[in-house]
DRENMI-82381 format. One record per atom (N, C-alpha, C, CB): residue in three letters; y, z, x. Coordinates in steps of 0.02 Angstrom, whole numbers, padded with zeros to 5 digits. Each point is the difference from the previous one (the first is absolute). Glycine has a CB too. Layout:
BEGIN
{site ALA; {Y; Z; X}}
...
This chain:
BEGIN
{site UNK; {-00375; 00812; -00445}}
{site UNK; {-00013; 00061; 00036}}
{site UNK; {-00015; -00018; 00072}}
{site UNK; {-00044; 00058; -00104}}
{site UNK; {00067; -00016; 00150}}
{site UNK; {-00013; -00013; 00070}}
{site UNK; {-00047; 00052; 00029}}
{site UNK; {00113; -00053; 00011}}
{site UNK; {-00141; 00037; 00046}}
{site UNK; {-00052; 00042; 00031}}
{site UNK; {00023; 00070; 00015}}
{site UNK; {-00048; -00102; 00048}}
{site UNK; {00112; 00111; -00033}}
{site UNK; {00025; 00067; 00015}}
{site UNK; {00001; 00046; -00061}}
{site UNK; {00068; -00050; 00091}}
{site UNK; {-00072; 00021; -00151}}
{site UNK; {00001; 00038; -00063}}
{site UNK; {-00069; 00020; -00025}}
{site UNK; {00105; -00060; -00028}}
{site UNK; {-00157; 00035; 00060}}
{site UNK; {-00069; 00015; -00022}}
{site UNK; {-00018; 00071; 00019}}
{site UNK; {-00032; -00121; 00013}}
{site UNK; {00009; 00161; -00063}}
{site UNK; {-00018; 00070; 00015}}
{site UNK; {-00061; 00006; 00045}}
{site UNK; {00049; 00033; -00111}}
{site UNK; {-00055; 00022; 00145}}
{site UNK; {-00058; 00012; 00044}}
{site UNK; {-00064; 00000; -00042}}
{site UNK; {00072; 00069; 00080}}
{site UNK; {-00122; -00104; -00055}}
{site UNK; {-00065; -00004; -00033}}
{site UNK; {-00006; -00058; -00049}}
{site UNK; {-00007; 00121; 00013}}
{site UNK; {00062; -00154; -00030}}
{site UNK; {-00002; -00055; -00047}}
{site UNK; {-00013; -00066; 00036}}
{site UNK; {00079; 00062; -00075}}
{site UNK; {-00111; -00108; 00040}}
{site UNK; {-00015; -00066; 00027}}
{site UNK; {00037; -00053; -00040}}
{site UNK; {-00113; 00039; 00039}}
{site UNK; {00137; -00090; -00006}}
{site UNK; {00035; -00055; -00032}}
{site UNK; {-00018; -00064; 00039}}
{site UNK; {00096; 00075; -00040}}
{site UNK; {-00073; -00131; 00013}}
{site UNK; {-00011; -00064; 00032}}
{site UNK; {00067; -00030; 00021}}
{site UNK; {-00105; -00019; -00068}}
{site UNK; {00107; -00008; 00128}}
{site UNK; {00062; -00031; 00025}}
{site UNK; {00012; -00065; -00037}}
{site UNK; {-00017; 00053; 00114}}
{site UNK; {00078; -00061; -00139}}
{site UNK; {00019; -00062; -00035}}
{site UNK; {00044; -00044; 00043}}
{site UNK; {-00009; 00060; -00108}}
{site UNK; {00048; -00031; 00152}}
{site UNK; {00045; -00039; 00042}}
{site UNK; {00021; 00040; 00061}}
{site UNK; {00041; -00063; -00102}}
{site UNK; {-00033; 00028; 00157}}
{site UNK; {00024; 00032; 00061}}
{site UNK; {00069; -00029; 00015}}
{site UNK; {-00118; 00018; 00045}}
{site UNK; {00168; 00025; -00046}}
{site UNK; {00068; -00023; 00012}}
{site UNK; {00018; 00006; 00073}}
{site UNK; {00031; 00034; -00115}}
{site UNK; {00032; -00024; 00128}}
{site UNK; {00024; 00003; 00068}}
{site UNK; {00012; -00071; 00026}}
{site UNK; {-00063; 00108; 00019}}
{site UNK; {00088; -00112; 00040}}
{site UNK; {00014; -00065; 00029}}
{site UNK; {-00021; -00002; 00072}}
{site UNK; {00095; -00016; -00078}}
{site UNK; {-00109; -00043; 00102}}
{site UNK; {-00014; -00011; 00070}}
{site UNK; {-00057; 00040; 00028}}
{site UNK; {00117; -00026; 00011}}
{site UNK; {-00104; 00059; 00045}}
{site UNK; {-00052; 00036; 00036}}
{site UNK; {-00029; 00058; -00041}}
{site UNK; {00056; -00032; 00106}}
{site UNK; {-00014; 00066; -00145}}
{site UNK; {-00026; 00056; -00041}}
{site UNK; {-00052; -00025; -00049}}
{site UNK; {00110; 00059; 00012}}
{site UNK; {-00095; -00112; -00049}}
{site UNK; {-00047; -00026; -00050}}
{site UNK; {-00064; -00023; 00035}}
{site UNK; {00096; -00036; -00074}}
{site UNK; {-00090; 00000; 00128}}
{site UNK; {-00058; -00025; 00037}}
{site UNK; {-00044; 00058; 00023}}
{site UNK; {00065; -00101; 00038}}
{site UNK; {-00033; 00154; -00014}}
{site UNK; {-00038; 00058; 00025}}
{site UNK; {-00037; 00035; -00057}}
{site UNK; {00084; 00015; 00092}}
{site UNK; {-00051; -00006; -00149}}
{site UNK; {-00033; 00030; -00058}}
{site UNK; {-00061; -00041; -00022}}
{site UNK; {00110; 00049; -00037}}
{site UNK; {-00102; -00114; 00035}}
{site UNK; {-00056; -00044; -00019}}
{site UNK; {-00056; 00004; 00052}}
{site UNK; {00080; -00077; -00059}}
{site UNK; {-00062; 00079; 00123}}
{site UNK; {-00051; 00005; 00053}}
{site UNK; {-00038; 00066; -00003}}
{site UNK; {00072; -00073; 00071}}
{site UNK; {-00040; 00126; -00095}}
{site UNK; {-00034; 00064; -00006}}
{site UNK; {-00046; 00004; -00061}}
{site UNK; {00098; 00052; 00058}}
{site UNK; {-00100; -00105; -00098}}
{site UNK; {-00045; -00001; -00057}}
{site UNK; {00032; 00011; -00067}}
{site UNK; {-00085; 00038; 00077}}
{site UNK; {00150; -00029; -00079}}
{site UNK; {00036; 00011; -00063}}
{site UNK; {00014; -00069; -00032}}
{site UNK; {00053; 00109; 00043}}
{site UNK; {-00104; -00137; -00074}}
{site UNK; {00006; -00066; -00030}}
{site UNK; {-00010; 00005; -00075}}
{site UNK; {-00042; -00053; 00106}}
{site UNK; {00069; 00005; -00144}}
{site UNK; {-00009; 00001; -00073}}
{site UNK; {-00073; 00003; -00021}}
{site UNK; {00106; -00064; -00010}}
{site UNK; {-00119; 00099; -00045}}
{site UNK; {-00066; 00012; -00030}}
{site UNK; {-00044; 00046; 00041}}
{site UNK; {00009; -00111; -00051}}
{site UNK; {00021; 00150; 00096}}
{site UNK; {-00037; 00050; 00039}}
{site UNK; {00011; 00069; -00031}}
{site UNK; {00012; -00069; 00105}}
{site UNK; {-00068; 00105; -00116}}
{site UNK; {00005; 00068; -00026}}
{site UNK; {00022; 00047; 00055}}
{site UNK; {-00091; -00024; -00085}}
{site UNK; {00135; 00070; 00067}}
{site UNK; {00027; 00048; 00049}}
{site UNK; {00006; 00069; -00033}}
{site UNK; {00064; -00093; 00059}}
{site UNK; {-00082; 00145; -00021}}
{site UNK; {00003; 00068; -00024}}
{site UNK; {00044; 00041; 00047}}
{site UNK; {-00115; -00009; -00053}}
{site UNK; {00159; 00050; 00025}}
{site UNK; {00039; 00045; 00042}}
{site UNK; {-00043; 00062; 00012}}
{site UNK; {00112; -00043; -00047}}
{site UNK; {-00127; 00057; 00110}}
{site UNK; {-00043; 00057; 00018}}
{site UNK; {00039; 00063; 00010}}
{site UNK; {-00079; -00079; 00052}}
{site UNK; {00134; 00075; -00014}}
{site UNK; {00040; 00060; 00013}}
{site UNK; {00067; -00020; 00028}}
{site UNK; {-00104; 00068; 00020}}
{site UNK; {00148; -00019; -00017}}
{site UNK; {00066; -00011; 00029}}
{site UNK; {00011; 00051; 00056}}
{site UNK; {00046; -00046; -00109}}
{site UNK; {-00001; 00030; 00154}}
{site UNK; {00018; 00047; 00053}}
{site UNK; {00037; 00059; -00032}}
{site UNK; {00007; -00094; 00087}}
{site UNK; {-00002; 00150; -00052}}
{site UNK; {00034; 00059; -00029}}
{site UNK; {00070; -00013; -00026}}
{site UNK; {-00067; 00067; 00078}}
{site UNK; {00105; -00110; -00046}}
{site UNK; {00067; -00015; -00024}}
{site UNK; {00001; -00060; -00048}}
{site UNK; {00045; 00046; 00108}}
{site UNK; {-00104; -00073; -00125}}
{site UNK; {-00004; -00054; -00048}}
{site UNK; {-00001; -00070; 00030}}
{site UNK; {00057; 00074; -00077}}
{site UNK; {-00045; -00080; 00141}}
{site UNK; {00003; -00066; 00032}}
{site UNK; {-00031; 00006; 00068}}
{site UNK; {00104; -00033; -00064}}
{site UNK; {-00155; -00004; 00082}}
{site UNK; {-00030; -00058; -00033}}
{site UNK; {-00054; 00019; -00051}}
{site UNK; {00025; -00066; 00103}}
{site UNK; {-00056; 00014; -00132}}
{site UNK; {-00055; 00011; -00047}}
{site UNK; {-00063; -00033; 00028}}
{site UNK; {00079; 00004; -00099}}
{site UNK; {-00136; 00025; 00083}}
{site UNK; {-00064; -00028; 00021}}
{site UNK; {-00033; -00035; -00058}}
{site UNK; {-00014; 00090; 00087}}
{site UNK; {-00006; -00151; -00076}}
{site UNK; {-00032; -00041; -00052}}
{site UNK; {-00072; -00014; 00018}}
{site UNK; {00110; -00053; -00027}}
{site UNK; {-00150; 00039; -00024}}
{site UNK; {-00069; -00021; 00010}}
{site UNK; {-00006; -00069; -00031}}
{site UNK; {-00045; 00120; -00001}}
{site UNK; {00028; -00170; 00042}}
{site UNK; {-00010; -00068; -00025}}
{site UNK; {-00049; -00036; 00045}}
{site UNK; {00115; -00002; -00050}}
{site UNK; {-00153; -00042; 00022}}
{site UNK; {-00048; -00041; 00038}}
{site UNK; {-00043; 00043; 00047}}
{site UNK; {00081; -00095; -00006}}
{site UNK; {-00102; 00153; -00018}}
{site UNK; {-00044; 00047; 00035}}
{site UNK; {00029; 00028; 00065}}
{site UNK; {-00094; -00061; -00051}}
{site UNK; {00160; 00066; 00056}}
{site UNK; {00031; 00034; 00057}}
{site UNK; {00063; 00036; -00022}}
{site UNK; {-00048; -00086; 00078}}
{site UNK; {00071; 00131; -00036}}
{site UNK; {00061; 00038; -00014}}
{site UNK; {00059; -00033; 00036}}
{site UNK; {-00066; 00108; -00015}}
{site UNK; {00122; -00112; -00020}}
{site UNK; {00061; -00030; 00028}}
{site UNK; {00058; 00047; -00015}}
{site UNK; {-00046; -00118; -00015}}
{site UNK; {00086; 00131; 00064}}
{site UNK; {00059; 00043; -00009}}
{site UNK; {00062; -00044; 00007}}
{site UNK; {-00061; 00103; 00044}}
{site UNK; {00105; -00100; -00095}}
{site UNK; {00062; -00039; 00003}}
{site UNK; {00059; 00043; -00022}}
{site UNK; {-00064; -00106; -00022}}
{site UNK; {00123; 00085; 00042}}
{site UNK; {00061; 00035; -00018}}
{site UNK; {00016; -00013; -00073}}
{site UNK; {00043; -00008; 00118}}
{site UNK; {-00009; 00055; -00151}}
{site UNK; {00020; -00009; -00069}}
{site UNK; {00046; -00060; -00008}}
{site UNK; {-00011; 00124; -00018}}
{site UNK; {00054; -00135; 00066}}
{site UNK; {00046; -00056; -00002}}
{site UNK; {-00038; -00067; -00005}}
{site UNK; {00084; 00067; 00066}}
{site UNK; {-00140; -00072; -00029}}
{site UNK; {-00041; -00060; -00003}}
{site UNK; {-00040; -00004; -00065}}
{site UNK; {-00007; 00001; 00125}}
{site UNK; {-00015; 00057; -00150}}
{site UNK; {-00038; 00003; -00062}}
{site UNK; {00042; -00022; -00059}}
{site UNK; {-00069; 00092; 00047}}
{site UNK; {00135; -00085; -00043}}
{site UNK; {00045; -00020; -00054}}
{site UNK; {00002; -00076; -00009}}
{site UNK; {00067; 00101; 00022}}
{site UNK; {-00090; -00138; 00027}}
{site UNK; {00002; -00073; -00005}}
{site UNK; {-00064; -00028; -00030}}
{site UNK; {00075; -00002; 00098}}
{site UNK; {-00125; 00045; -00113}}
{site UNK; {-00064; -00023; -00026}}
{site UNK; {-00004; 00017; -00075}}
{site UNK; {-00055; 00017; 00113}}
{site UNK; {00051; -00069; -00155}}
{site UNK; {-00006; 00010; -00072}}
{site UNK; {-00074; 00009; -00018}}
{site UNK; {00104; -00069; -00021}}
{site UNK; {-00116; 00115; -00027}}
{site UNK; {-00069; 00015; -00020}}
{site UNK; {-00007; 00000; -00075}}
{site UNK; {-00016; 00067; 00104}}
{site UNK; {-00045; -00074; -00127}}
{site UNK; {-00017; 00006; -00071}}
{site UNK; {-00049; 00058; -00007}}
{site UNK; {00019; -00125; -00021}}
{site UNK; {00000; 00177; -00018}}
{site UNK; {-00046; 00057; -00007}}
{site UNK; {-00062; -00016; -00042}}
{site UNK; {00099; 00073; 00010}}
{site UNK; {-00099; -00128; -00046}}
{site UNK; {-00058; -00021; -00039}}
{site UNK; {-00043; -00046; 00044}}
{site UNK; {00064; 00009; -00110}}
{site UNK; {-00092; 00020; 00163}}
{site UNK; {-00033; -00038; 00052}}
{site UNK; {-00051; -00052; -00020}}
{site UNK; {00020; 00097; 00063}}
{site UNK; {-00073; -00076; -00097}}
{site UNK; {-00054; -00047; -00016}}
{site UNK; {00024; -00054; -00048}}
{site UNK; {-00083; 00091; 00017}}
{site UNK; {00124; -00073; -00064}}
{site UNK; {00025; -00050; -00047}}
{site UNK; {00041; -00053; 00036}}
{site UNK; {00002; 00087; -00091}}
{site UNK; {00039; -00066; 00138}}
{site UNK; {00040; -00047; 00039}}
{site UNK; {-00044; -00045; 00042}}
{site UNK; {00095; 00081; 00002}}
{site UNK; {-00146; -00053; 00031}}
{site UNK; {-00043; -00040; 00042}}
{site UNK; {-00037; -00053; -00039}}
{site UNK; {-00012; 00098; 00076}}
{site UNK; {-00004; -00082; -00139}}
{site UNK; {-00038; -00048; -00042}}
{site UNK; {00045; -00053; -00030}}
{site UNK; {-00081; 00090; -00025}}
{site UNK; {00138; -00071; -00001}}
{site UNK; {00040; -00047; -00040}}
{site UNK; {00070; -00013; 00025}}
{site UNK; {-00066; 00036; -00094}}
{site UNK; {00091; 00004; 00140}}
{site UNK; {00067; -00008; 00025}}
{site UNK; {00052; 00024; -00050}}
{site UNK; {-00039; -00097; 00067}}
{site UNK; {00102; 00088; -00051}}
{site UNK; {00055; 00025; -00041}}
{site UNK; {00009; -00039; -00065}}
{site UNK; {00055; 00037; 00104}}
{site UNK; {-00072; -00101; -00104}}
{site UNK; {00015; -00042; -00058}}
{site UNK; {-00034; 00024; -00064}}
{site UNK; {00015; -00094; 00079}}
{site UNK; {-00073; 00123; -00074}}
{site UNK; {-00036; 00020; -00061}}
{site UNK; {00004; 00075; -00013}}
{site UNK; {-00075; -00097; 00018}}
{site UNK; {00114; 00133; 00019}}
{site UNK; {00005; 00073; -00008}}
{site UNK; {00044; 00017; -00059}}
{site UNK; {-00017; 00015; 00124}}
{site UNK; {-00003; 00035; -00163}}
{site UNK; {00038; 00021; -00058}}
{site UNK; {00066; 00034; 00020}}
{site UNK; {-00107; 00014; -00063}}
{site UNK; {00113; 00009; 00125}}
{site UNK; {00061; 00033; 00023}}
{site UNK; {00049; -00048; 00033}}
{site UNK; {-00067; 00103; 00017}}
{site UNK; {00053; -00167; -00019}}
{site UNK; {00039; -00049; 00038}}
{site UNK; {00075; 00005; -00013}}
{site UNK; {-00098; -00074; -00003}}
{site UNK; {00120; 00083; -00058}}
{site UNK; {00071; 00001; -00016}}
{site UNK; {00034; 00062; 00026}}
{site UNK; {-00025; -00067; -00100}}
{site UNK; {-00010; 00123; 00105}}
{site UNK; {00031; 00063; 00022}}
{site UNK; {-00024; 00022; 00069}}
{site UNK; {00009; 00032; -00118}}
{site UNK; {-00049; -00072; 00151}}
{site UNK; {-00029; 00019; 00064}}
{site UNK; {00051; -00007; 00056}}
{site UNK; {-00112; -00035; -00042}}
{site UNK; {00112; 00085; 00086}}
{site UNK; {00043; -00005; 00058}}
{site UNK; {-00040; -00016; 00063}}
{site UNK; {00079; 00082; -00053}}
{site UNK; {-00141; -00105; 00045}}
{site UNK; {-00042; -00018; 00056}}
{site UNK; {00013; -00071; 00024}}
{site UNK; {-00085; 00079; -00041}}
{site UNK; {00112; -00121; -00003}}
{site UNK; {00013; -00068; 00019}}
{site UNK; {00066; -00004; 00037}}
{site UNK; {-00065; -00042; -00099}}
{site UNK; {00066; 00011; 00157}}
{site UNK; {00063; -00005; 00037}}
{site UNK; {00047; -00049; -00034}}
{site UNK; {-00060; 00028; 00106}}
{site UNK; {00124; -00018; -00096}}
{site UNK; {00049; -00048; -00025}}
{site UNK; {-00006; -00063; 00041}}
{site UNK; {00078; 00092; -00038}}
{site UNK; {-00068; -00151; 00006}}
{site UNK; {-00004; -00062; 00039}}
{site UNK; {00055; -00001; 00053}}
{site UNK; {-00049; -00061; -00099}}
{site UNK; {00034; 00033; 00158}}
{site UNK; {00050; -00001; 00052}}
{site UNK; {00060; -00042; -00019}}
{site UNK; {-00090; 00016; 00084}}
{site UNK; {00147; 00003; -00058}}
{site UNK; {00061; -00038; -00015}}
{site UNK; {-00009; -00071; 00026}}
{site UNK; {00072; 00104; 00005}}
{site UNK; {-00051; -00152; -00046}}
{site UNK; {-00005; -00069; 00019}}
{site UNK; {-00068; -00031; -00011}}
{site UNK; {00087; 00024; 00083}}
{site UNK; {-00133; 00014; -00114}}
{site UNK; {-00066; -00027; -00012}}
{site UNK; {00002; -00053; -00055}}
{site UNK; {-00051; 00109; 00036}}
{site UNK; {00012; -00160; -00028}}
{site UNK; {-00004; -00052; -00050}}
{site UNK; {-00054; 00018; -00050}}
{site UNK; {00039; -00086; 00082}}
{site UNK; {-00033; 00062; -00143}}
{site UNK; {-00052; 00013; -00050}}
{site UNK; {-00063; -00034; 00023}}
{site UNK; {00085; 00009; -00093}}
{site UNK; {-00140; 00028; 00090}}
{site UNK; {-00065; -00028; 00018}}
{site UNK; {-00014; 00000; 00075}}
{site UNK; {00009; -00069; -00101}}
{site UNK; {00037; 00094; 00141}}
{site UNK; {-00012; 00000; 00072}}
{site UNK; {00048; 00047; 00035}}
{site UNK; {-00040; -00117; -00007}}
{site UNK; {00035; 00117; 00072}}
{site UNK; {00041; 00044; 00040}}
{site UNK; {00059; -00040; 00027}}
{site UNK; {-00099; 00072; 00030}}
{site UNK; {00158; -00041; -00031}}
{site UNK; {00059; -00034; 00027}}
{site UNK; {-00004; -00009; 00075}}
{site UNK; {00067; 00048; -00093}}
{site UNK; {-00031; -00095; 00118}}
{site UNK; {-00001; -00014; 00072}}
{site UNK; {00062; 00024; 00033}}
{site UNK; {-00071; -00098; -00020}}
């Protein structure tokens, strides 16, 4: 599941931040990091952008950027145990697909 799919008022935990280059760096710099709780507060009248609440501040981002952030709706469970011990692991869409060319046990170069 990605951040743009989270309903207004719901809270989830970030599992992965996608994107590449400057976009990914900027999202991470704004506080969208793994294991961070995030709540969708509201959307603009046309649906884009969305306002988020995380780390005790409000952040507004475009839907296109929110699509690159993977989340887990089972927030506290994920923060405590991660994806490996979750009962939804086989059917969960919160885990990102491994990057192309990635080596087992590590990240591809």
